[in-house]
VOPAGU-2260 file (C-alpha; in pm, 1 decimal, decimal comma):
REM VOPAGU-2260
SITE   aa  ch    i         X         Y         Z
SITE  MET   A    0    5460,4    3639,5     656,7
SITE  ALA   A    1    5454,8    3415,2     390,9
SITE  GLU   A    2    5515,7    3015,8     374,7
SITE  THR   A    3    5844,7    2876,2     280,7
SITE  HIS   A    4    5934,8    2634,2      66,1
SITE  SER   A    5    6267,1    2373,4      34,9
SITE  PHE   A    6    6445,3    2081,8     -57,3
SITE  ASP   A    7    6698,9    1893,2       0,7
SITE  ILE   A    8    6996,9    1790,1    -213,2
SITE  VAL   A    9    7117,8    1441,7     -92,1
SITE  CYS   A   10    7363,1    1134,5    -199,5
SITE  LYS   A   11    7244,9     844,9     -47,9
SITE  VAL   A   12    7226,9     499,3    -171,6
SITE  GLU   A   13    6946,0     209,5     -97,5
SITE  MET   A   14    7198,1     -79,6      70,9
SITE  HIS   A   15    6880,7    -339,8      -3,7
SITE  GLU   A   16    6874,8    -268,3    -358,3
SITE  VAL   A   17    7213,9    -287,6    -361,8
SITE  ALA   A   18    7200,1    -644,7    -220,3
SITE  ASN   A   19    6936,0    -703,4    -491,2
SITE  ALA   A   20    7140,7    -605,0    -780,4
SITE  VAL   A   21    7446,2    -801,0    -635,5
SITE  ASP   A   22    7233,9   -1129,2    -624,0
SITE  GLN   A   23    7110,5   -1058,8    -956,8
SITE  ALA   A   24    7487,1   -1021,4   -1086,3
SITE  LYS   A   25    7591,1   -1348,6    -950,0
SITE  LYS   A   26    7311,4   -1510,9   -1119,1
SITE  GLN   A   27    7409,0   -1388,2   -1463,8
SITE  LEU   A   28    7724,0   -1427,6   -1358,6
SITE  ALA   A   29    7667,0   -1815,4   -1313,1
SITE  VAL   A   30    7525,7   -1863,8   -1670,5
SITE  ARG   A   31    7729,0   -1687,5   -1892,9
SITE  TYR   A   32    7926,4   -1886,5   -2096,0
SITE  ASP   A   33    8259,1   -1668,6   -2097,8
SITE  PHE   A   34    8257,5   -1702,5   -1706,0
SITE  LYS   A   35    8213,0   -2092,0   -1700,2
SITE  GLY   A   36    8535,9   -2289,4   -1474,2
SITE  SER   A   37    8610,4   -1922,5   -1421,2
SITE  LYS   A   38    8712,9   -1817,7   -1033,6
SITE  SER   A   39    8523,3   -1481,8   -1073,5
SITE  SER   A   40    8291,0   -1354,3    -803,3
SITE  ILE   A   41    8079,8   -1092,2    -650,8
SITE  THR   A   42    8059,6   -1044,7    -312,5
SITE  LEU   A   43    7865,2    -781,5     -78,0
SITE  ASN   A   44    8061,5    -701,8     233,5
SITE  SER   A   45    7919,5    -629,4     589,6
SITE  ASP   A   46    8066,3    -274,6     518,4
SITE  ASP   A   47    7870,5    -214,9     257,6
SITE  SER   A   48    8118,3    -257,8       8,8
SITE  ILE   A   49    8160,6    -477,6    -319,4
SITE  THR   A   50    8464,3    -738,2    -399,6
SITE  LEU   A   51    8481,7    -825,2    -759,3
SITE  ILE   A   52    8743,6   -1089,7    -829,3
SITE  ALA   A   53    8830,4   -1206,2   -1175,5
SITE  ASP   A   54    9059,8   -1401,3   -1365,4
SITE  ASP   A   55    9216,3   -1123,2   -1595,1
SITE  ASP   A   56    9135,1    -775,9   -1670,3
SITE  TYR   A   57    8913,8    -843,6   -1950,6
SITE  LYS   A   58    8683,2   -1068,2   -1731,8
SITE  MET   A   59    8749,0    -776,2   -1437,5
SITE  GLY   A   60    8595,5    -544,8   -1693,0
SITE  SER   A   61    8300,0    -744,9   -1790,8
SITE  LEU   A   62    8185,9    -828,4   -1415,0
SITE  THR   A   63    8213,6    -440,0   -1376,1
SITE  GLU   A   64    7926,2    -402,3   -1657,5
SITE  ILE   A   65    7730,3    -683,4   -1491,8
SITE  LEU   A   66    7721,1    -504,0   -1203,6
SITE  LYS   A   67    7665,0    -173,8   -1339,9
SITE  GLU   A   68    7357,4    -280,0   -1574,8
SITE  LYS   A   69    7229,6    -441,4   -1211,3
SITE  LEU   A   70    7258,3    -107,7   -1019,9
SITE  GLU   A   71    7092,7      80,2   -1271,6
SITE  LYS   A   72    6838,5     -93,7   -1351,6
SITE  ARG   A   73    6756,9    -120,4    -950,5
SITE  GLY   A   74    6787,8     268,2    -950,8
SITE  ILE   A   75    7180,5     309,7    -810,1
SITE  PRO   A   76    7313,9     587,8   -1015,8
SITE  PRO   A   77    7618,8     505,3   -1141,2
SITE  LYS   A   78    7813,1     789,7   -1014,7
SITE  ALA   A   79    7719,5     685,9    -654,9
SITE  LEU   A   80    8028,1     366,8    -744,2
SITE  GLU   A   81    8392,5     455,3    -649,4
SITE  PHE   A   82    8633,7     201,1    -784,9
SITE  GLY   A   83    8896,4     103,5    -567,6
SITE  GLU   A   84    9231,8      -5,5    -759,0
SITE  THR   A   85    9256,4    -310,5    -945,0
SITE  GLU   A   86    9489,5    -563,8    -734,9
SITE  LYS   A   87    9644,2    -871,9    -799,6
SITE  ALA   A   88    9497,3   -1150,1    -562,4
SITE  LEU   A   89    9572,7   -1498,9    -533,2
SITE  GLY   A   90    9570,0   -1751,4    -741,0
SITE  GLY   A   91    9673,3   -1526,4   -1044,9
SITE  THR   A   92    9349,9   -1350,8   -1045,5
SITE  VAL   A   93    9312,9    -989,9    -948,8
SITE  ARG   A   94    9048,2    -817,7    -704,2
SITE  GLN   A   95    8877,5    -470,9    -736,5
SITE  VAL   A   96    8690,0    -298,5    -440,8
SITE  LEU   A   97    8384,2     -38,2    -500,1
SITE  THR   A   98    8289,3     172,2    -222,3
SITE  PHE   A   99    7952,9     393,2    -242,0
SITE  GLN   A  100    7942,2     724,1    -232,7
SITE  SER   A  101    7805,0     884,1     105,8
SITE  GLY   A  102    7662,6    1223,0     136,9
SITE  ILE   A  103    7818,5    1541,1     -51,7
SITE  PRO   A  104    8168,3    1621,5      -6,5
SITE  VAL   A  105    8212,8    1969,9     110,6
SITE  GLU   A  106    8399,2    2081,6    -144,9
SITE  LYS   A  107    8163,9    1941,5    -399,2
SITE  ALA   A  108    7872,5    2110,1    -175,0
SITE  LYS   A  109    8042,2    2455,6    -162,8
SITE  GLU   A  110    8043,3    2429,4    -566,0
SITE  LEU   A  111    7734,9    2337,8    -577,2
SITE  VAL   A  112    7555,5    2666,3    -377,6
SITE  LYS   A  113    7829,4    2878,9    -561,3
SITE  PHE   A  114    7639,8    2753,9    -881,2
SITE  ILE   A  115    7273,2    2840,8    -738,0
SITE  LYS   A  116    7339,1    3142,1    -574,3
SITE  GLY   A  117    7518,0    3208,4    -895,3
SITE  LEU   A  118    7179,4    3183,2   -1058,1
SITE  LYS   A  119    7059,2    3536,8    -894,5
SITE  ILE   A  120    6732,2    3341,3    -799,9
SITE  LYS   A  121    6526,1    3424,6    -461,6
SITE  VAL   A  122    6636,8    3086,9    -265,4
SITE  GLN   A  123    6887,2    3069,6       0,7
SITE  ALA   A  124    7072,1    2734,9       6,7
SITE  GLN   A  125    7276,8    2609,9     330,6
SITE  ILE   A  126    7534,2    2296,6     345,9
SITE  GLN   A  127    7403,3    2099,1     653,1
SITE  GLU   A  128    7672,7    1841,8     741,5
SITE  ASP   A  129    7646,2    1592,2     391,9
SITE  LYS   A  130    7309,5    1762,2     256,0
SITE  ILE   A  131    7216,1    2134,4      92,8
SITE  ARG   A  132    6895,6    2269,6     185,7
SITE  VAL   A  133    6737,8    2463,9     -64,8
SITE  SER   A  134    6455,5    2702,6      62,2
SITE  GLY   A  135    6230,6    2977,9    -129,3
SITE  GLN   A  136    5930,2    3190,1    -125,9
SITE  LYS   A  137    5806,6    3043,7    -446,9
SITE  ILE   A  138    5789,2    2651,0    -544,1
SITE  ASP   A  139    5830,1    2774,9    -923,5
SITE  ASP   A  140    6175,9    2906,5    -789,6
SITE  LEU   A  141    6289,3    2551,0    -656,1
SITE  GLN   A  142    6143,5    2371,8    -969,7
SITE  VAL   A  143    6424,5    2616,7   -1150,2
SITE  ILE   A  144    6700,4    2540,6    -934,3
SITE  ILE   A  145    6650,3    2161,9    -987,4
SITE  LYS   A  146    6593,7    2131,0   -1301,7
SITE  ALA   A  147    6967,5    2410,4   -1327,4
SITE  VAL   A  148    7139,6    2162,7   -1049,9
SITE  LYS   A  149    7038,2    1818,8   -1340,8
SITE  ASP   A  150    7148,6    2003,9   -1578,4
SITE  GLN   A  151    7513,8    2089,0   -1490,1
SITE  ASN   A  152    7584,3    1691,0   -1478,1
SITE  TYR   A  153    7803,4    1706,6   -1173,3
SITE  ASP   A  154    8064,3    1409,4   -1137,6
SITE  PHE   A  155    7875,8    1246,6    -851,4
SITE  ALA   A  156    7548,1    1165,5    -779,5
SITE  MET   A  157    7268,7    1351,8    -618,8
SITE  GLN   A  158    6877,9    1247,4    -545,4
SITE  PHE   A  159    6636,9    1551,4    -464,6
SITE  ILE   A  160    6419,5    1464,9    -130,7
SITE  ASN   A  161    6208,0    1662,4     144,9
SITE  TYR   A  162    6060,8    1884,6    -136,6
SITE  LYS   A  163    5788,4    2115,7      64,4
């Protein structure tokens, strides 16, 4: 019997990289002139969410841009971020909570498997909890699948791991 090769499509975020990015964003916030004397802050919560507090909507926009830039430099894809609603907070400030996508949602996974099967390449794609396992006889087929999925530009973050 021929050997089978496989890889997994997952969405997971390295939280230690997030912590590093938040620390860098805090340092930049402390030295930016437009944030001098403001009540703006970035907080990494124990439930792995991030709370942003700013004086107004304009500063909230600047704060999210700073954070996105630092996360992207640390290899965290912007598509992995889920932005909560901007809400009024104490002292006339605004607050926003950011969470991270963990795993591939079932409906998105079904859509991805349907796309892979629609390519008519001899591979199998199965949904396993919050990841997708793609296996096939030829490594070249798996590489074609990875390229095709990357080219689709889905609205959620994904990584390709356990390539064997």
